[in-house]
C-alpha positions as CSV (number, residue, x, y, z in Angstrom):
1,M,-18.9,0.0,-5.3
2,T,-17.1,-2.4,-3.0
3,S,-16.4,-1.8,0.6
4,A,-12.7,-1.4,-0.2
5,E,-13.5,1.2,-2.9
6,E,-15.8,3.1,-0.4
7,F,-12.9,3.2,2.1
8,L,-10.4,4.4,-0.5
9,R,-12.8,7.1,-1.8
10,S,-13.5,8.3,1.8
11,Y,-9.8,8.2,2.7
12,H,-8.6,10.2,-0.3
13,D,-11.5,12.6,-0.2
14,A,-10.3,13.6,3.3
15,R,-6.6,13.7,2.2
16,P,-6.7,14.5,-1.5
17,E,-3.0,15.5,-1.8
18,A,-1.5,13.0,0.7
19,A,-0.4,10.4,-1.9
20,S,1.5,12.9,-4.1
21,E,3.0,14.7,-1.1
22,L,4.3,11.4,0.2
23,A,5.7,10.4,-3.2
24,E,7.4,13.8,-3.5
25,R,9.3,13.3,-0.2
26,G,11.4,10.5,-1.7
27,R,14.1,10.6,-4.4
28,V,14.9,7.8,-6.7
29,V,18.2,6.2,-5.9
30,G,20.8,6.9,-8.6
31,D,18.6,9.5,-10.2
32,G,17.7,12.1,-7.6
33,R,14.3,13.0,-8.9
34,S,10.8,12.1,-7.7
35,V,9.3,8.8,-8.7
36,Y,6.6,10.5,-10.8
37,E,9.3,12.2,-12.9
38,V,11.1,8.9,-13.4
39,F,8.0,6.9,-14.1
40,A,6.8,9.5,-16.6
41,D,10.1,9.2,-18.4
42,R,9.7,5.4,-18.6
43,V,6.3,5.9,-20.1
44,V,7.6,8.2,-22.8
45,A,10.5,5.9,-23.5
46,A,8.3,2.9,-23.8
47,K,6.2,4.5,-26.5
48,G,9.3,5.4,-28.5
49,N,10.6,1.8,-28.1
50,T,7.4,0.4,-29.7
51,D,7.3,2.9,-32.6
52,T,9.5,3.0,-35.7
53,N,10.3,6.5,-34.7
54,T,12.5,6.3,-31.6
55,E,11.6,9.9,-30.8
56,A,7.8,9.2,-30.7
57,K,5.9,10.3,-27.7
58,P,2.5,9.2,-26.4
59,Q,-0.2,11.4,-27.9
60,A,-3.2,10.3,-25.7
61,V,-2.7,9.0,-22.2
62,L,-5.2,7.7,-19.7
63,D,-4.2,7.4,-16.0
64,L,-6.3,4.9,-14.0
65,G,-6.4,6.0,-10.4
66,C,-5.0,9.4,-11.3
67,G,-5.4,10.9,-7.8
68,D,-4.6,14.6,-7.7
69,G,-3.0,14.5,-11.1
70,A,0.7,14.6,-10.2
71,L,1.6,11.9,-12.8
72,L,-0.6,13.4,-15.5
73,A,1.0,16.8,-14.9
74,A,4.5,15.2,-15.3
75,L,3.4,13.6,-18.6
76,K,1.9,16.8,-19.9
77,T,5.1,18.6,-19.4
78,R,6.8,15.9,-21.5
79,G,4.7,16.9,-24.5
80,V,1.7,14.5,-24.3
81,A,-1.0,16.2,-26.3
82,K,-4.1,14.6,-24.6
83,V,-4.3,13.5,-21.0
84,A,-7.2,11.9,-19.3
85,G,-7.7,10.5,-15.8
86,L,-10.1,8.4,-13.8
87,D,-10.5,8.2,-10.1
88,L,-13.0,7.2,-7.4
89,S,-12.3,10.3,-5.3
90,P,-14.0,13.6,-6.2
91,G,-11.7,15.3,-3.7
92,Q,-8.6,14.2,-5.5
93,L,-10.1,15.0,-8.9
94,A,-10.9,18.5,-7.6
95,A,-7.2,18.9,-6.6
96,A,-6.1,17.6,-10.1
97,R,-8.3,20.2,-11.8
98,K,-6.4,23.0,-10.0
99,R,-3.1,22.0,-11.6
100,P,-2.3,24.5,-14.4
101,E,-0.9,21.7,-16.6
102,L,-4.3,19.9,-16.5
103,G,-6.6,22.7,-17.6
104,E,-7.7,20.8,-20.6
105,A,-7.4,17.3,-19.2
106,D,-10.5,15.0,-19.3
107,L,-10.8,14.0,-15.7
108,K,-13.7,11.8,-14.7
109,E,-15.0,10.1,-11.6
110,G,-15.7,6.4,-12.0
111,R,-14.5,2.8,-11.7
112,A,-11.9,1.2,-14.0
113,Q,-14.2,-1.8,-14.4
114,K,-16.4,0.3,-16.6
115,L,-14.4,3.0,-18.3
116,P,-16.3,6.1,-19.6
117,F,-14.1,6.3,-22.7
118,A,-14.4,5.2,-26.3
119,D,-12.8,2.2,-28.0
120,N,-9.2,2.7,-29.2
121,E,-9.2,6.2,-27.7
122,F,-5.7,6.1,-26.2
123,D,-2.2,5.1,-27.3
124,T,-1.0,4.7,-23.7
125,V,-2.7,3.7,-20.4
126,V,-0.9,4.1,-17.1
127,S,-1.7,3.1,-13.5
128,F,0.7,4.1,-10.7
129,M,0.1,2.3,-7.4
130,A,-3.6,1.9,-8.2
131,L,-4.2,-1.3,-10.3
132,M,-2.9,-3.2,-7.2
133,L,-5.9,-1.9,-5.2
134,M,-8.7,-2.7,-7.8
135,A,-11.4,-5.4,-7.6
136,D,-12.5,-7.5,-10.6
137,V,-9.1,-7.0,-12.2
138,E,-9.9,-9.2,-15.2
139,Q,-12.7,-6.7,-16.1
140,V,-10.3,-3.8,-15.6
141,V,-7.8,-5.4,-18.0
142,A,-10.6,-6.0,-20.5
143,E,-11.6,-2.4,-20.3
144,V,-8.0,-1.3,-20.7
145,A,-7.6,-3.4,-23.8
146,R,-10.8,-1.9,-25.2
147,V,-9.8,1.8,-24.8
148,L,-6.2,1.1,-25.9
149,A,-5.4,1.2,-29.6
150,P,-3.6,-1.8,-31.1
151,G,0.1,-1.4,-30.5
152,G,-0.6,0.8,-27.5
153,T,1.4,0.8,-24.3
154,L,0.3,-0.1,-20.8
155,A,2.6,1.0,-17.9
156,I,1.9,-0.1,-14.3
157,G,3.6,1.0,-11.1
158,V,3.3,-1.6,-8.2
159,G,4.5,-1.4,-4.6
160,G,7.4,-3.7,-4.0
161,G,7.8,-3.3,-0.3
162,G,9.9,-1.3,2.1
163,R,13.5,-1.5,3.2
164,E,15.6,-0.5,6.2
165,A,13.5,1.5,8.7
166,M,10.3,1.1,6.6
167,E,10.6,-2.7,6.9
168,V,11.2,-2.4,10.6
169,F,8.1,-0.2,10.9
170,L,5.9,-2.8,9.3
171,K,7.2,-5.5,11.6
172,V,6.3,-3.6,14.7
173,A,3.0,-2.3,13.3
174,R,1.6,-5.6,12.1
175,P,0.7,-6.9,15.6
176,L,-1.3,-3.7,16.2
177,F,-3.0,-3.8,12.9
178,A,-4.0,-7.4,13.5
179,V,-5.9,-6.7,16.8
180,V,-8.0,-3.8,15.4
181,P,-11.7,-4.8,15.8
182,Q,-13.1,-6.3,12.6
183,E,-15.6,-3.4,12.1
184,R,-12.7,-0.9,12.0
185,R,-10.3,-2.7,9.8
186,V,-9.3,-1.5,6.4
187,P,-11.1,-3.7,3.8
188,V,-8.9,-6.0,1.8
189,A,-8.3,-4.5,-1.6
190,G,-6.9,-5.7,-4.9
191,D,-5.7,-9.0,-6.4
192,P,-2.3,-10.5,-5.5
193,R,-1.6,-11.2,-9.1
194,T,-1.2,-7.5,-9.9
195,R,1.8,-7.4,-7.6
196,T,4.1,-9.8,-9.4
197,R,5.5,-10.1,-12.9
198,E,4.1,-13.6,-13.3
199,G,0.7,-12.6,-12.0
200,L,0.4,-9.7,-14.4
201,D,1.3,-11.9,-17.3
202,Q,-1.5,-14.3,-16.3
203,L,-3.9,-11.4,-16.3
204,L,-2.7,-9.5,-19.4
205,T,-1.6,-12.0,-22.0
206,P,-5.1,-13.6,-22.4
207,K,-6.4,-10.1,-23.4
208,G,-3.8,-9.6,-26.1
209,F,-0.9,-8.0,-24.2
210,E,2.7,-9.0,-24.6
211,P,4.7,-10.4,-21.6
212,V,5.6,-7.4,-19.3
213,G,9.0,-5.9,-19.1
214,W,9.9,-5.4,-15.5
215,E,12.1,-2.9,-13.7
216,R,12.6,-2.1,-10.0
217,I,13.0,1.5,-8.9
218,V,14.2,2.2,-5.3
219,V,13.0,5.4,-3.7
220,D,15.1,6.9,-0.8
221,F,12.9,8.2,2.1
222,G,15.8,8.4,4.6
223,G,16.0,11.4,6.9
224,T,15.8,12.2,10.6
225,P,14.0,9.6,12.8
226,D,11.1,12.0,13.1
227,E,10.9,12.4,9.3
228,V,11.1,8.7,8.7
229,W,8.4,8.0,11.3
230,Q,6.1,10.5,9.5
231,T,6.7,8.8,6.2
232,C,6.0,5.4,7.6
233,H,2.9,6.7,9.3
234,D,1.6,8.2,6.0
235,S,2.4,5.1,4.0
236,Y,-0.2,2.7,5.4
237,Y,-4.0,3.1,5.2
238,Q,-4.2,1.0,8.4
239,M,-2.9,3.9,10.5
240,V,-6.4,5.5,10.4
241,T,-7.7,2.5,12.3
242,L,-5.5,3.1,15.4
243,D,-6.4,5.4,18.2
244,E,-3.9,7.9,19.6
245,T,-2.8,5.6,22.4
246,H,-1.9,2.9,20.0
247,K,-0.2,5.3,17.7
248,K,2.0,6.6,20.6
249,G,2.8,3.0,21.5
250,L,3.7,2.2,17.9
251,R,6.0,5.3,17.7
252,T,7.8,4.3,20.9
253,A,8.2,0.7,19.6
254,F,9.5,2.0,16.2
255,T,12.0,4.4,18.0
256,V,13.4,1.6,20.1
257,A,13.6,-0.8,17.2
258,T,15.5,1.6,14.9
259,R,17.7,3.3,17.6
260,N,20.8,1.3,16.5
261,L,20.2,2.2,12.8
262,V,20.5,5.9,13.3
263,T,23.9,7.2,12.0
264,A,26.2,9.5,13.9
265,E,24.9,12.3,11.7
266,G,21.4,11.6,13.0
267,R,20.1,10.0,9.7
268,L,17.9,7.0,9.5
269,A,17.9,4.9,6.3
270,A,14.6,4.1,4.7
271,S,13.5,3.2,1.2
272,A,10.7,1.8,-0.8
273,C,10.7,-0.3,-3.9
274,I,8.4,0.4,-6.9
275,D,8.2,-2.2,-9.6
276,V,7.5,-0.9,-13.1
277,A,5.8,-3.2,-15.5
278,V,5.5,-2.2,-19.2
279,T,3.7,-4.1,-22.0
280,R,2.1,-3.5,-25.4
281,L,-1.2,-4.5,-26.8
282,R,-0.7,-6.7,-29.9
């Protein structure tokens, strides 16, 4: 296990439901639902679009980096017969097993570089905000191609950056993150190619995947300044490296930097972009 994986495991063991709680705070612009609901619909629609029966649904879905099972639960409620998940964090997997929708789900602890599943076992593989954090991504792609049946769908959710107050937060936070002592810094995770359409095509097409389809989803996290601060605070792993004095200083700097952005009604605009990449194994 890499140092980045060890950090991610420890972080999510301590906060097993933090990622899904953060995601549930936002609402997709133009839709009004959570990003998990919208992403799950894209997965179901992608399967129908690759099948002669436009009403076809995925029958067996594997979620890489399934966390506490929020996405798998959304897929299960859409009629997926078999769901499975893999994650580094036993704490998150324990939380996933408590979900009533996932009583029969095959949830396993492990690394995506060596999947504990059979060849051609799934017709759909998903990874929401997780592939972008994985090491040895070529090996991950090879494993996905192995467990995915020919003609199967791969759907990936990738962070596309923040807007409005979330972008301001990162500007004022970066100088603080940069001076954290080396021994306390969050290890660098992931491969930059997983964050762009062109990079994903470079990784996926040699393993037999079609060029990815690409769609940007914008999630509204706006609210009161206190609510937006908390969302920004919870969005970055690096916050755990700051002591309380630095956190207080960052909050003050954020408040000053966003003061003129607060509306007369007391609302602060904030949003995040999620890029959805969908492809098919030839």
